[in-house]
N, C-alpha and C positions, 0 to 999 in steps of 0.2 A: 504493499499499499504506501502512495507516496502521499504526504502528509504537505500540506501548502500553507502559506501564511495569508493572514486576511486583517483587515482593518481592525483594529482595538474600539471598543466603545470606550467611553470616559466614565472610571471610578476614580471614588476617593481611596486615597492609600491610607491602608491600617499604619499607626505607627507601631516602631518595634518596641519592645521591653527595655533594650540596654542602647539608646541612640551611640553609645561612645564606645560600644564592643566591637574590636578588631581582629580581624584573622587571627594574629599572632596569639593575640588574647585569649580565643577560644581553643586555641592549640595547646596553650599550656595548659587553662583549666582541665582541658583532657588529658595532659601528662600528668599532673597532681592526681585526678580523679585515677590514674589507672596505677599510681604506686597503692592506692588502697585495695584496687581488686586483687592484688595478688596473693592474698591471704583468707581470700573469701573465695577461693576457686572449687574446693570441695564442696562449701555451701553451694554455690550456684548449682553445682553437677545435682545435687541432691535435689534440690528444687526442681530445675528445668530451666531454670530461666535466673536472669539477675533480679535482685529483691528490689522491693518498692522504693525503699531509700534511696538506691542506686539511681532509680529510674528518675525519680523525683531530683536528685543533683543533677542528671544528665539536663533535665528539663530546666534548673535553675540556672545552669552554666551554658542554656543555649544551644546545647547541639542537636536538638529537634527540628531548629529552624535555621540551620546551615544553607541546606540548599532551596528553602522554601522563598520565592519570590518576596522581594521587599514590598511591595504592594499589599501583599497579605501579612503584612508583620513578621516577616523573615528577614534574614541576615544575607540572603544572596551571595554568599561569600565564595563561592566558587570551587571548582573541583579539586585543585589541589590541598584547599583549606580540609575540605571533606575527605579526603585520601589521608593527608596527616593525622588527623582526627580517629581513623578508624585504627592506622598502623599503633599511635600510641594505647588505643583500648585494647588490642589484640594482643599487645607485647606484655600487658598486664595480666589479660584474661582473654585467651582465646574465644572461650563461650562466649563473654559478653561481649566482645567486640564483633563476633558473627553477629549477633542478635541485634546490635546497633546498628550495623552497616545493612542488613537486608531488611531493616526498618523504616531506616530512615532514607535510605539513598533513591527510594521510590520518589522523593518529591520532585527529583530531576526529571524523570518520564512525565509526571502528571504535568509539570511545569511545560514541559517543551512541547507536546503532543495535542493535549485539549483547548478547546476554546475558552474565554474568558468566562463565559457562563458558569462551565463546569468548575473551571480553577477558584471561581469567586465560593463557589458551596466548598466544593472540597475541602480547601484552605482556609475554610472559617474559622476553624478552631485555633489557627497558629501553628503550633506543635503538629508535628504530622510524623506518623508512624504506620509504615503501610507494607506490610510480607507483600509479595509477589511469587506466582508460580508460573511456570513458561508451559508445565502441558496441561493442553486442554482436557477437561473433565465436565462432568454434569452437561445439564441443558438449558436451554433459553427459548422461551417462548413470549411472542408478541401479547400485551394484553389489549383490551378494546380503547384504552386511551393512551397508547402509544408507549408505554413503559414496558421493561422485561422482567418475566418472571420466572428466576433464577432458582435451581436446583442441585444440588450437587455438593461432594467433598473434595476437598483441595488439601492435599498432603504436602508435608516439609513446607509449612508458612513461617520461616523464621522471623522472629520477632513480634510474633503473633499474640502473646500476653498481655502487651500495652497497645496493641495496636488501635489507631485510629480508622483505619481501611483496609480495605484486601484489593489488591491488582490482580485479576485473575483472569482466565481464559477459558473459555467455552467452546461450542460447537453448534452452530446452527442448522439446523437440518431445513431447506427449502422446497422440498419435498422433488429434488432434482438427482437425488443419488448422489452429491458431492458437498457433505457437510462442508460448511465455511467458518472458519477463527471468528470469535469474537471476545475482543478484548474490552473488559469492565472494571468498575471500581463501585466497588459495594460498602456502603458506611457501616459503621460498627453495629448498629441496630440491628443489620442483615444477618449476623455469622455469630455461629457457636464456636467455640474453641474445646477440641478434646482433650481428653486426659491422656494423651499417646505417645509421648516424648521421654526420653532419658535412659532408654536402653539400648542405645547404639553406642559401637564402640568409642564413638569420640564427638566431642561437640555437645555433650549430653546437656548443658545449660544454656543451649540455644535459642530455646523457646521454640522449636522448629515443630511446632503442633500443626496437627490438621485442623481447617474449618471446615464449619459445614454451614450450607445453608438451605434452608428449608420454605420454599414459597418467597423466597425476597424478593422485592421489587426495587428496580433499579432504572431512574431516569436514562432516557434515550441519551443524552446527550454527555452521561456518564459512561459511553461506550462509544467503542471505534473497531471497524469491521477490517479489523488487522489479527496479528499476529505482534508482541514486541520484538521478535528477531528478524523481523519481514518490514521493520517500517523503512521506508525511502526519504531521508529530508534534504534529498537532494536541491528540490524547489524552494527552500525555506521552512520554516515552522509555524503554528499558530503562537507559540511561546519566543521564538524569536521576535514575532512582530510586536506582540504585548507588552513585554517588558523591555524592548532593546538591548537585550544583551545575548551575544553570541554565544554564552554558555547554554542557552536554552534553544540554539541551532543546532549542537552537536549531536553524534550518533548515540540513540539507546543502547544498542547493542555493545560496542565497544565500550560504554560506560559501564555498563555490568561487568564485562572483562577486566577494566582497572581496578572494581571491588577484589574479584578474585586474587591480583596480584597485592595490594594492599593487605588483605587479611594474610597472606602467604607471608608476606616481609615481615608484618607485626609478630605473629607466632613464633617466626624463625629468630626476632630479636629476642623475644622472649627466653628461647631456648638458647642463645648466645648468653643473656643475662645467668641464667642458671648456670651453665658451664664456668664463667668467671667466677662466680662464688664458690665453687666446687675446686678450682684451681688454686684459690686462697686458702680454703679452708681444710682442704687433704693434701694425702701424700702418697708419693708411688709406693707399689707395693713390693717390688724388686730392689734389690741393693745397687747403686747408692739409694737409700731413701731420702729422699729430698722432697717438699712442697713441688706440689703438682706443678708451679708456675715455674719452677727452675728446672724443669727437666724437658730436655730436647724434643722427646716425642711428644710431649702436651704443648709444647710451645708450637709446635707443626700442626698439629689437630686443629688448636685453638686458630692459628694465622689462617691456613685453610678455609676452616669454616668462617669465621670473620669478614674474608674477602670475599666469600660466595655471599653474604648477609648484604656487604656492604654494597656490592656490584649488583644485588637483585632491587635494591633502593634505589641506588642510580637511576636503573631501568626503569621503575615504577615513575618515578619523577620525570623522567625523560617522554616515557608515555603519554603522562598527563599534560606536557608542555605541550608534546605532538598534538593531542587531542583537540587543548586549548586554539592551538595556531589552527588548524585545521577547520574548527568551529569558528575560529574570527574571521577566517576569508568569505565563510560560508560556500564553500564548494566540496561539503563531506560528499564522499564517493565511497560507495561498498570497498574498492580498494583499498583506501585510505583508513577505513575503519579496520579492517583486516590487517593492517600493518601495523595499528596499534596494538593489535590484539594479539600478533606474535610477539611482539617486544613484551610483553604483559605475559606470555607463555614461558619467556626466558626467565623473567623474575621469580614465577611461581617454582621453576624446573632449579634455580639455582638456589631458593628458599628451601626447598626439598632436601636437595642434594646435602647443603651443610647439617641439617638434623640428620637424616638417615644414613650420610655415608660416615661422617666426623665428630658430631656431638651425641649422639643415642649410642653409638657401638662403645665409647671409650670413656661414656661418664660413670660407669662402675654398676654391677648389680644393684649394690645399695640404692644408688639413685635413681633406679627406673623401676622400684617398688610402686605398688600401688597408690596414687595419693601425691607421689614426687612430682615438682614440678616439670623435670625432666619427661619423665612417662607421660605427663599429661598432655604436653606440649605434641609429643610422639602421636598419641593418639588423634588429639585433633587434627594435625596435619595430614594423616592416615586418611582420617576422614574427607577431610577436603581431596586428597588424592582421587577420590571414589568418586566425586560428586560429578553427575555426567555434563558441567558446563565446562569441567576442565577435561577430563579422563577423554570423554569422547567427542565434545565440541573446539577445545581450546587446544588438545593434544593430536588431534585426527581431521576434521572437517576444516578448520579455519585454514590448516597448511593446503588442501586442496581447493578452499574456496578463494583463496589468497591467489594461486596460481590461475585459476580460471577466471578470475577477475582480471588479472595482470594480461593474459592472451587472450581474452574475449572469446572463451569458451562458452556455449550456450547449448542447453538442451543437458540429457543423461551422460 
């Protein structure tokens, strides 16, 4: 589907809670909050999501408004600010970072793709948390008054415990034998959260519960006849025309891949932090018995891992700047989006390689017992590696699609 810009209506701007807040200030707040998350990781896993007092701290810090347009009371700080916050929170607690990221990130998609009427209603609360799923499920039927009656259960809705909305996909059967996708935004009163998360290998505290809708009514202007991964923003977007900010003209698909990279980098930095603590607090097992930081082997393993993590973060920030540059020029193409995606792929690979090849194997068996920080990061990153958006799309499909876009290959 191609989305196109349209002339915006005139609406009064909603004042932001803290007019003097800056991007650096909000990142610093996230870094400070992340330090307090480390000791609460086990508690977060047992609960299945981060605590309500953490949620309130995030709200007061402005974390839920980073990507919300300024006219609706958001800070509109930009992609780099958001990704730096995701890295910071994931470094402190991977589950918390994941839950926050996949709840708050979709303000960008809504602000980019929907017309002003929908945005004004969806962002009316200011704080915005909206898990999304890409797998179409359930059903949608037109009602007599033009709304959509939606039924179904959407799995893996990360960020669901404090969600204000759900961004979902379903299929519409027009009676022609070829159901088409429908993208919809459902308000909080339309769905129920199921108690079905927490038994997975990793990211047990990410709040990735299923959400169920039973005869939920969604206004037509809260829907788009497309799938989020198939949106073409080449000819502009409603969000860019409405807000005058090129951020809302960038590609939603590549934006989602930036999230994957930010989460991987944050988790790997947390593993490196844990390894540094072991380097300082433990000794070698074989003579000469010395502190680990004095041992040539541990120095080498640390150096290899640190180089990979720092390179991964550099890739992430470079990909963000390329994304911003492409959006700023207003000539986003599938090839450019996929190029950004492949840079993110390398950030994910390097982050994982640092942990699974160097940090986890050499940390020692006592450091990877159940509940230890290194053990938890390994489980969480293993879970990320199994995510279809990474294992299937990023590591496989994106490669082929980049080549096809580059050489103009069409068809099967």
